[in-house]
N, CA, C and O atoms as CSV, one atom per row, in Angstrom:
chain,resi,resn,atom,element,x,y,z
A,1,MET,N,N,0.852,-1.177,0.000
A,1,MET,CA,C,0.000,0.000,0.000
A,1,MET,C,C,0.895,1.237,0.000
A,1,MET,O,O,1.858,1.312,0.764
A,2,SER,N,N,0.585,2.177,-0.834
A,2,SER,CA,C,1.424,3.366,-0.956
A,2,SER,C,C,1.115,4.369,0.148
A,2,SER,O,O,0.085,4.287,0.816
A,3,GLU,N,N,2.019,5.301,0.318
A,3,GLU,CA,C,1.844,6.362,1.320
A,3,GLU,C,C,0.562,7.139,1.058
A,3,GLU,O,O,-0.164,7.483,1.990
A,4,THR,N,N,0.286,7.413,-0.212
A,4,THR,CA,C,-0.926,8.145,-0.557
A,4,THR,C,C,-2.158,7.353,-0.151
A,4,THR,O,O,-3.122,7.931,0.352
A,5,SER,N,N,-2.146,6.059,-0.356
A,5,SER,CA,C,-3.289,5.232,0.012
A,5,SER,C,C,-3.524,5.251,1.517
A,5,SER,O,O,-4.665,5.329,1.972
A,6,ILE,N,N,-2.457,5.181,2.274
A,6,ILE,CA,C,-2.589,5.227,3.733
A,6,ILE,C,C,-3.177,6.564,4.158
A,6,ILE,O,O,-4.074,6.616,4.999
A,7,GLU,N,N,-2.669,7.642,3.576
A,7,GLU,CA,C,-3.202,8.964,3.905
A,7,GLU,C,C,-4.666,9.076,3.516
A,7,GLU,O,O,-5.458,9.679,4.240
A,8,HIS,N,N,-5.030,8.498,2.376
A,8,HIS,CA,C,-6.430,8.516,1.942
A,8,HIS,C,C,-7.312,7.783,2.951
A,8,HIS,O,O,-8.378,8.273,3.323
A,9,ILE,N,N,-6.867,6.622,3.384
A,9,ILE,CA,C,-7.633,5.843,4.357
A,9,ILE,C,C,-7.771,6.605,5.668
A,9,ILE,O,O,-8.850,6.637,6.259
A,10,VAL,N,N,-6.696,7.211,6.117
A,10,VAL,CA,C,-6.741,7.980,7.357
A,10,VAL,C,C,-7.749,9.124,7.235
A,10,VAL,O,O,-8.518,9.376,8.163
A,11,MET,N,N,-7.745,9.808,6.105
A,11,MET,CA,C,-8.684,10.913,5.914
A,11,MET,C,C,-10.126,10.401,5.855
A,11,MET,O,O,-11.040,11.068,6.340
A,12,GLU,N,N,-10.330,9.237,5.272
A,12,GLU,CA,C,-11.674,8.642,5.251
A,12,GLU,C,C,-12.152,8.328,6.668
A,12,GLU,O,O,-13.331,8.493,6.983
A,13,LEU,N,N,-11.239,7.878,7.511
A,13,LEU,CA,C,-11.605,7.625,8.901
A,13,LEU,C,C,-12.025,8.912,9.598
A,13,LEU,O,O,-13.012,8.933,10.333
A,14,VAL,N,N,-11.273,9.984,9.365
A,14,VAL,CA,C,-11.592,11.281,9.986
A,14,VAL,C,C,-12.931,11.793,9.479
A,14,VAL,O,O,-13.787,12.191,10.269
A,15,VAL,N,N,-13.111,11.785,8.173
A,15,VAL,CA,C,-14.335,12.342,7.575
A,15,VAL,C,C,-15.555,11.530,7.981
A,15,VAL,O,O,-16.552,12.090,8.437
A,16,ASN,N,N,-15.483,10.218,7.820
A,16,ASN,CA,C,-16.650,9.399,8.143
A,16,ASN,C,C,-16.924,9.351,9.638
A,16,ASN,O,O,-18.083,9.313,10.052
A,17,GLY,N,N,-15.878,9.354,10.453
A,17,GLY,CA,C,-16.074,9.421,11.898
A,17,GLY,C,C,-16.738,10.734,12.302
A,17,GLY,O,O,-17.654,10.750,13.125
A,18,GLY,N,N,-16.273,11.823,11.722
A,18,GLY,CA,C,-16.867,13.133,12.011
A,18,GLY,C,C,-18.311,13.226,11.545
A,18,GLY,O,O,-19.165,13.763,12.250
A,19,ASN,N,N,-18.584,12.698,10.351
A,19,ASN,CA,C,-19.958,12.699,9.845
A,19,ASN,C,C,-20.870,11.860,10.738
A,19,ASN,O,O,-21.995,12.263,11.034
A,20,ALA,N,N,-20.393,10.713,11.160
A,20,ALA,CA,C,-21.192,9.839,12.021
A,20,ALA,C,C,-21.519,10.529,13.338
A,20,ALA,O,O,-22.654,10.473,13.812
A,21,ARG,N,N,-20.531,11.173,13.919
A,21,ARG,CA,C,-20.757,11.882,15.182
A,21,ARG,C,C,-21.806,12.977,15.000
A,21,ARG,O,O,-22.705,13.125,15.828
A,22,SER,N,N,-21.690,13.734,13.928
A,22,SER,CA,C,-22.655,14.808,13.646
A,22,SER,C,C,-24.064,14.257,13.470
A,22,SER,O,O,-25.025,14.845,13.967
A,23,MET,N,N,-24.195,13.140,12.772
A,23,MET,CA,C,-25.511,12.535,12.569
A,23,MET,C,C,-26.101,12.051,13.892
A,23,MET,O,O,-27.307,12.166,14.109
A,24,ALA,N,N,-25.270,11.518,14.769
A,24,ALA,CA,C,-25.748,11.064,16.077
A,24,ALA,C,C,-26.268,12.242,16.902
A,24,ALA,O,O,-27.303,12.134,17.559
A,25,ILE,N,N,-25.559,13.348,16.865
A,25,ILE,CA,C,-25.998,14.547,17.592
A,25,ILE,C,C,-27.302,15.072,16.995
A,25,ILE,O,O,-28.193,15.495,17.732
A,26,GLN,N,N,-27.421,15.049,15.673
A,26,GLN,CA,C,-28.667,15.489,15.023
A,26,GLN,C,C,-29.831,14.584,15.429
A,26,GLN,O,O,-30.958,15.052,15.589
A,27,ALA,N,N,-29.556,13.289,15.596
A,27,ALA,CA,C,-30.605,12.360,16.031
A,27,ALA,C,C,-31.104,12.734,17.422
A,27,ALA,O,O,-32.308,12.711,17.678
A,28,ILE,N,N,-30.202,13.072,18.302
A,28,ILE,CA,C,-30.595,13.491,19.653
A,28,ILE,C,C,-31.446,14.750,19.582
A,28,ILE,O,O,-32.481,14.842,20.242
A,29,ARG,N,N,-31.021,15.702,18.797
A,29,ARG,CA,C,-31.774,16.966,18.681
A,29,ARG,C,C,-33.175,16.726,18.131
A,29,ARG,O,O,-34.146,17.319,18.603
A,30,ALA,N,N,-33.275,15.853,17.131
A,30,ALA,CA,C,-34.594,15.545,16.559
A,30,ALA,C,C,-35.480,14.857,17.597
A,30,ALA,O,O,-36.663,15.173,17.722
A,31,ALA,N,N,-34.903,13.922,18.335
A,31,ALA,CA,C,-35.678,13.195,19.348
A,31,ALA,C,C,-36.166,14.129,20.447
A,31,ALA,O,O,-37.282,13.974,20.942
A,32,LYS,N,N,-35.340,15.096,20.831
A,32,LYS,CA,C,-35.742,16.052,21.863
A,32,LYS,C,C,-36.986,16.829,21.443
A,32,LYS,O,O,-37.770,17.261,22.287
A,33,GLU,N,N,-37.161,17.003,20.132
A,33,GLU,CA,C,-38.323,17.714,19.595
A,33,GLU,C,C,-39.484,16.767,19.284
A,33,GLU,O,O,-40.541,17.200,18.824
A,34,GLY,N,N,-39.278,15.466,19.539
A,34,GLY,CA,C,-40.329,14.488,19.278
A,34,GLY,C,C,-40.383,14.004,17.840
A,34,GLY,O,O,-41.352,13.356,17.443
A,35,HIS,N,N,-39.365,14.304,17.060
A,35,HIS,CA,C,-39.319,13.906,15.644
A,35,HIS,C,C,-38.551,12.580,15.525
A,35,HIS,O,O,-37.383,12.551,15.135
A,36,PHE,N,N,-39.225,11.513,15.864
A,36,PHE,CA,C,-38.536,10.229,15.969
A,36,PHE,C,C,-38.211,9.597,14.621
A,36,PHE,O,O,-37.200,8.905,14.494
A,37,ALA,N,N,-39.040,9.819,13.629
A,37,ALA,CA,C,-38.716,9.292,12.296
A,37,ALA,C,C,-37.446,9.959,11.779
A,37,ALA,O,O,-36.592,9.309,11.175
A,38,GLU,N,N,-37.333,11.248,12.021
A,38,GLU,CA,C,-36.134,11.988,11.624
A,38,GLU,C,C,-34.913,11.508,12.424
A,38,GLU,O,O,-33.823,11.342,11.877
A,39,ALA,N,N,-35.117,11.294,13.706
A,39,ALA,CA,C,-34.031,10.788,14.556
A,39,ALA,C,C,-33.552,9.433,14.045
A,39,ALA,O,O,-32.350,9.173,13.992
A,40,ASP,N,N,-34.492,8.576,13.670
A,40,ASP,CA,C,-34.121,7.262,13.137
A,40,ASP,C,C,-33.341,7.377,11.832
A,40,ASP,O,O,-32.412,6.606,11.591
A,41,GLN,N,N,-33.713,8.328,11.000
A,41,GLN,CA,C,-32.980,8.557,9.745
A,41,GLN,C,C,-31.552,9.010,10.030
A,41,GLN,O,O,-30.611,8.552,9.382
A,42,TYR,N,N,-31.392,9.906,10.996
A,42,TYR,CA,C,-30.049,10.355,11.362
A,42,TYR,C,C,-29.216,9.196,11.916
A,42,TYR,O,O,-28.031,9.074,11.607
A,43,LEU,N,N,-29.838,8.354,12.729
A,43,LEU,CA,C,-29.107,7.207,13.261
A,43,LEU,C,C,-28.718,6.238,12.147
A,43,LEU,O,O,-27.648,5.632,12.200
A,44,GLN,N,N,-29.574,6.090,11.145
A,44,GLN,CA,C,-29.246,5.231,10.011
A,44,GLN,C,C,-28.060,5.803,9.237
A,44,GLN,O,O,-27.148,5.066,8.863
A,45,LYS,N,N,-28.072,7.112,8.997
A,45,LYS,CA,C,-26.952,7.761,8.305
A,45,LYS,C,C,-25.670,7.636,9.125
A,45,LYS,O,O,-24.584,7.443,8.578
A,46,CYS,N,N,-25.812,7.748,10.431
A,46,CYS,CA,C,-24.677,7.585,11.338
A,46,CYS,C,C,-24.087,6.184,11.178
A,46,CYS,O,O,-22.873,6.022,11.058
A,47,SER,N,N,-24.949,5.187,11.178
A,47,SER,CA,C,-24.494,3.804,11.012
A,47,SER,C,C,-23.800,3.601,9.674
A,47,SER,O,O,-22.791,2.898,9.599
A,48,GLU,N,N,-24.322,4.200,8.630
A,48,GLU,CA,C,-23.722,4.073,7.299
A,48,GLU,C,C,-22.314,4.666,7.283
A,48,GLU,O,O,-21.389,4.069,6.733
A,49,SER,N,N,-22.160,5.834,7.884
A,49,SER,CA,C,-20.832,6.455,7.940
A,49,SER,C,C,-19.866,5.610,8.755
A,49,SER,O,O,-18.704,5.453,8.381
A,50,LEU,N,N,-20.346,5.065,9.872
A,50,LEU,CA,C,-19.488,4.209,10.695
A,50,LEU,C,C,-19.110,2.927,9.950
A,50,LEU,O,O,-17.979,2.455,10.064
A,51,ASN,N,N,-20.044,2.368,9.196
A,51,ASN,CA,C,-19.729,1.179,8.405
A,51,ASN,C,C,-18.668,1.479,7.354
A,51,ASN,O,O,-17.766,0.672,7.130
A,52,THR,N,N,-18.776,2.630,6.714
A,52,THR,CA,C,-17.784,3.034,5.726
A,52,THR,C,C,-16.420,3.173,6.383
A,52,THR,O,O,-15.420,2.668,5.874
A,53,ALA,N,N,-16.390,3.861,7.514
A,53,ALA,CA,C,-15.128,4.038,8.243
A,53,ALA,C,C,-14.557,2.693,8.672
A,53,ALA,O,O,-13.353,2.458,8.574
A,54,HIS,N,N,-15.424,1.823,9.143
A,54,HIS,CA,C,-14.972,0.500,9.586
A,54,HIS,C,C,-14.355,-0.285,8.421
A,54,HIS,O,O,-13.353,-0.979,8.593
A,55,ASN,N,N,-14.955,-0.169,7.251
A,55,ASN,CA,C,-14.405,-0.858,6.074
A,55,ASN,C,C,-13.009,-0.345,5.736
A,55,ASN,O,O,-12.123,-1.134,5.407
A,56,TYR,N,N,-12.808,0.945,5.813
A,56,TYR,CA,C,-11.473,1.518,5.572
A,56,TYR,C,C,-10.492,1.056,6.649
A,56,TYR,O,O,-9.350,0.706,6.352
A,57,GLN,N,N,-10.943,1.059,7.879
A,57,GLN,CA,C,-10.083,0.625,8.978
A,57,GLN,C,C,-9.689,-0.845,8.792
A,57,GLN,O,O,-8.534,-1.211,9.008
A,58,THR,N,N,-10.636,-1.670,8.399
A,58,THR,CA,C,-10.365,-3.091,8.161
A,58,THR,C,C,-9.347,-3.261,7.038
A,58,THR,O,O,-8.459,-4.108,7.125
A,59,GLU,N,N,-9.475,-2.466,5.995
A,59,GLU,CA,C,-8.507,-2.515,4.881
A,59,GLU,C,C,-7.097,-2.209,5.379
A,59,GLU,O,O,-6.132,-2.868,4.991
A,60,LEU,N,N,-6.995,-1.217,6.229
A,60,LEU,CA,C,-5.698,-0.835,6.785
A,60,LEU,C,C,-5.132,-1.946,7.669
A,60,LEU,O,O,-3.951,-2.281,7.573
A,61,ILE,N,N,-5.963,-2.505,8.513
A,61,ILE,CA,C,-5.521,-3.580,9.413
A,61,ILE,C,C,-5.111,-4.814,8.616
A,61,ILE,O,O,-4.078,-5.422,8.899
A,62,GLN,N,N,-5.908,-5.183,7.630
A,62,GLN,CA,C,-5.578,-6.358,6.816
A,62,GLN,C,C,-4.274,-6.149,6.052
A,62,GLN,O,O,-3.476,-7.075,5.911
A,63,GLY,N,N,-4.066,-4.939,5.566
A,63,GLY,CA,C,-2.816,-4.637,4.874
A,63,GLY,C,C,-1.619,-4.821,5.787
A,63,GLY,O,O,-0.588,-5.354,5.377
A,64,GLU,N,N,-1.761,-4.381,7.017
A,64,GLU,CA,C,-0.669,-4.535,7.976
A,64,GLU,C,C,-0.446,-6.002,8.327
A,64,GLU,O,O,0.693,-6.465,8.381
A,65,LEU,N,N,-1.531,-6.729,8.565
A,65,LEU,CA,C,-1.413,-8.143,8.918
A,65,LEU,C,C,-0.810,-8.975,7.783
A,65,LEU,O,O,-0.101,-9.949,8.036
A,66,ASN,N,N,-1.088,-8.599,6.550
A,66,ASN,CA,C,-0.558,-9.310,5.390
A,66,ASN,C,C,0.852,-8.869,5.016
A,66,ASN,O,O,1.441,-9.381,4.064
A,67,GLY,N,N,1.385,-7.918,5.772
A,67,GLY,CA,C,2.736,-7.440,5.502
A,67,GLY,C,C,2.825,-6.444,4.356
A,67,GLY,O,O,3.921,-6.112,3.905
A,68,ASN,N,N,1.685,-5.968,3.886
A,68,ASN,CA,C,1.672,-5.008,2.773
A,68,ASN,C,C,1.833,-3.570,3.237
A,68,ASN,O,O,2.215,-2.696,2.459
A,69,THR,N,N,1.545,-3.335,4.483
A,69,THR,CA,C,1.593,-1.975,5.018
A,69,THR,C,C,2.355,-1.993,6.329
A,69,THR,O,O,1.955,-2.689,7.262
A,70,PRO,N,N,3.425,-1.256,6.417
A,70,PRO,CA,C,4.107,-1.184,7.713
A,70,PRO,C,C,3.249,-0.414,8.720
A,70,PRO,O,O,2.516,0.504,8.354
A,71,ALA,N,N,3.349,-0.796,9.966
A,71,ALA,CA,C,2.622,-0.078,11.010
A,71,ALA,C,C,3.142,1.350,11.064
A,71,ALA,O,O,4.334,1.580,11.267
A,72,GLN,N,N,2.245,2.300,10.882
A,72,GLN,CA,C,2.626,3.709,10.937
A,72,GLN,C,C,1.826,4.381,12.035
A,72,GLN,O,O,0.605,4.510,11.947
A,73,ILE,N,N,2.509,4.790,13.035
A,73,ILE,CA,C,1.841,5.521,14.100
A,73,ILE,C,C,2.203,6.982,13.929
A,73,ILE,O,O,3.331,7.407,14.178
A,74,SER,N,N,1.220,7.723,13.500
A,74,SER,CA,C,1.425,9.156,13.297
A,74,SER,C,C,0.336,9.901,14.057
A,74,SER,O,O,-0.668,9.316,14.463
A,75,LEU,N,N,0.545,11.170,14.237
A,75,LEU,CA,C,-0.456,11.986,14.913
A,75,LEU,C,C,-1.764,11.955,14.129
A,75,LEU,O,O,-2.842,11.929,14.723
A,76,LEU,N,N,-1.678,11.957,12.811
A,76,LEU,CA,C,-2.882,11.911,11.981
A,76,LEU,C,C,-3.615,10.585,12.159
A,76,LEU,O,O,-4.845,10.572,12.220
A,77,MET,N,N,-2.894,9.476,12.242
A,77,MET,CA,C,-3.528,8.174,12.448
A,77,MET,C,C,-4.204,8.125,13.819
A,77,MET,O,O,-5.321,7.621,13.936
A,78,ILE,N,N,-3.549,8.635,14.844
A,78,ILE,CA,C,-4.138,8.664,16.180
A,78,ILE,C,C,-5.397,9.526,16.168
A,78,ILE,O,O,-6.406,9.167,16.774
A,79,HIS,N,N,-5.336,10.646,15.487
A,79,HIS,CA,C,-6.481,11.545,15.357
A,79,HIS,C,C,-7.647,10.829,14.667
A,79,HIS,O,O,-8.795,10.943,15.096
A,80,ALA,N,N,-7.344,10.099,13.607
A,80,ALA,CA,C,-8.375,9.379,12.863
A,80,ALA,C,C,-9.035,8.315,13.726
A,80,ALA,O,O,-10.259,8.184,13.723
A,81,GLN,N,N,-8.232,7.555,14.463
A,81,GLN,CA,C,-8.779,6.521,15.327
A,81,GLN,C,C,-9.599,7.147,16.455
A,81,GLN,O,O,-10.618,6.593,16.867
A,82,ASP,N,N,-9.157,8.287,16.945
A,82,ASP,CA,C,-9.887,9.006,17.987
A,82,ASP,C,C,-11.256,9.443,17.470
A,82,ASP,O,O,-12.263,9.297,18.162
A,83,HIS,N,N,-11.287,9.974,16.262
A,83,HIS,CA,C,-12.559,10.371,15.641
A,83,HIS,C,C,-13.514,9.188,15.553
A,83,HIS,O,O,-14.694,9.293,15.888
A,84,LEU,N,N,-12.983,8.075,15.100
A,84,LEU,CA,C,-13.813,6.893,14.910
A,84,LEU,C,C,-14.361,6.379,16.243
A,84,LEU,O,O,-15.557,6.111,16.355
A,85,MET,N,N,-13.516,6.241,17.233
A,85,MET,CA,C,-13.964,5.733,18.534
A,85,MET,C,C,-14.947,6.704,19.196
A,85,MET,O,O,-15.920,6.276,19.818
A,86,ASN,N,N,-14.697,7.988,19.064
A,86,ASN,CA,C,-15.605,8.991,19.612
A,86,ASN,C,C,-16.972,8.877,18.941
A,86,ASN,O,O,-18.001,8.928,19.615
A,87,ALA,N,N,-16.987,8.725,17.639
A,87,ALA,CA,C,-18.248,8.611,16.911
A,87,ALA,C,C,-19.017,7.366,17.339
A,87,ALA,O,O,-20.241,7.405,17.468
A,88,MET,N,N,-18.311,6.271,17.557
A,88,MET,CA,C,-18.970,5.039,17.987
A,88,MET,C,C,-19.616,5.218,19.363
A,88,MET,O,O,-20.728,4.745,19.600
A,89,THR,N,N,-18.920,5.897,20.257
A,89,THR,CA,C,-19.450,6.146,21.591
A,89,THR,C,C,-20.656,7.067,21.541
A,89,THR,O,O,-21.664,6.820,22.203
A,90,VAL,N,N,-20.550,8.133,20.752
A,90,VAL,CA,C,-21.662,9.085,20.650
A,90,VAL,C,C,-22.880,8.399,20.033
A,90,VAL,O,O,-24.011,8.654,20.449
A,91,LYS,N,N,-22.658,7.536,19.049
A,91,LYS,CA,C,-23.790,6.799,18.461
A,91,LYS,C,C,-24.483,5.939,19.510
A,91,LYS,O,O,-25.710,5.946,19.608
A,92,ASP,N,N,-23.708,5.202,20.291
A,92,ASP,CA,C,-24.303,4.358,21.335
A,92,ASP,C,C,-25.133,5.195,22.304
A,92,ASP,O,O,-26.248,4.815,22.662
A,93,LEU,N,N,-24.595,6.318,22.720
A,93,LEU,CA,C,-25.334,7.197,23.634
A,93,LEU,C,C,-26.558,7.802,22.962
A,93,LEU,O,O,-27.610,7.928,23.589
A,94,ALA,N,N,-26.434,8.177,21.691
A,94,ALA,CA,C,-27.563,8.751,20.958
A,94,ALA,C,C,-28.707,7.747,20.863
A,94,ALA,O,O,-29.872,8.114,21.016
A,95,MET,N,N,-28.383,6.495,20.613
A,95,MET,CA,C,-29.429,5.470,20.539
A,95,MET,C,C,-30.180,5.366,21.862
A,95,MET,O,O,-31.404,5.235,21.882
A,96,GLU,N,N,-29.444,5.425,22.955
A,96,GLU,CA,C,-30.069,5.362,24.274
A,96,GLU,C,C,-30.923,6.600,24.550
A,96,GLU,O,O,-32.021,6.493,25.097
A,97,ILE,N,N,-30.418,7.762,24.172
A,97,ILE,CA,C,-31.153,9.012,24.413
A,97,ILE,C,C,-32.407,9.071,23.570
A,97,ILE,O,O,-33.459,9.488,24.054
A,98,VAL,N,N,-32.314,8.659,22.316
A,98,VAL,CA,C,-33.501,8.649,21.446
A,98,VAL,C,C,-34.539,7.694,22.034
A,98,VAL,O,O,-35.724,8.024,22.074
A,99,ASP,N,N,-34.114,6.526,22.485
A,99,ASP,CA,C,-35.037,5.566,23.081
A,99,ASP,C,C,-35.678,6.145,24.342
A,99,ASP,O,O,-36.880,5.990,24.555
A,100,LEU,N,N,-34.889,6.801,25.165
A,100,LEU,CA,C,-35.423,7.432,26.369
A,100,LEU,C,C,-36.451,8.508,26.035
A,100,LEU,O,O,-37.504,8.581,26.668
A,101,CYS,N,N,-36.149,9.339,25.045
A,101,CYS,CA,C,-37.088,10.375,24.621
A,101,CYS,C,C,-38.403,9.764,24.136
A,101,CYS,O,O,-39.478,10.290,24.424
A,102,ARG,N,N,-38.316,8.655,23.400
A,102,ARG,CA,C,-39.526,7.955,22.918
A,102,ARG,C,C,-40.405,7.532,24.103
A,102,ARG,O,O,-41.627,7.672,24.065
A,103,LYS,N,N,-39.766,7.019,25.143
A,103,LYS,CA,C,-40.506,6.528,26.300
A,103,LYS,C,C,-41.119,7.661,27.116
A,103,LYS,O,O,-42.156,7.488,27.756
A,104,LEU,N,N,-40.470,8.815,27.085
A,104,LEU,CA,C,-40.936,9.941,27.893
A,104,LEU,C,C,-42.032,10.756,27.200
A,104,LEU,O,O,-42.756,11.507,27.852
A,105,MET,N,N,-42.148,10.604,25.886
A,105,MET,CA,C,-43.137,11.434,25.164
A,105,MET,C,C,-44.386,10.678,24.810
A,105,MET,O,O,-45.299,11.242,24.206
């Protein structure tokens, strides 16, 4: 895997992780207003972005395991992984908050 490919994958992790986090927050905001169909759509978009990011992450991991990509620990890679993990956590919390809002309204 070339340096450009690794950088591309890292940027995909940042972008998709950031998009997923934003969609999760939008789901919470919609649920707070009682717009549950909209909240569900945001959660679906969040899941799609996380799936995309996960696919890129898997490609990177498989490349390393197959010896095609040397392990590169850079500030950008750490940032990308941080974005992804943060988005996953926010999604989990958003799902719980949307469910709670449904029960309260």
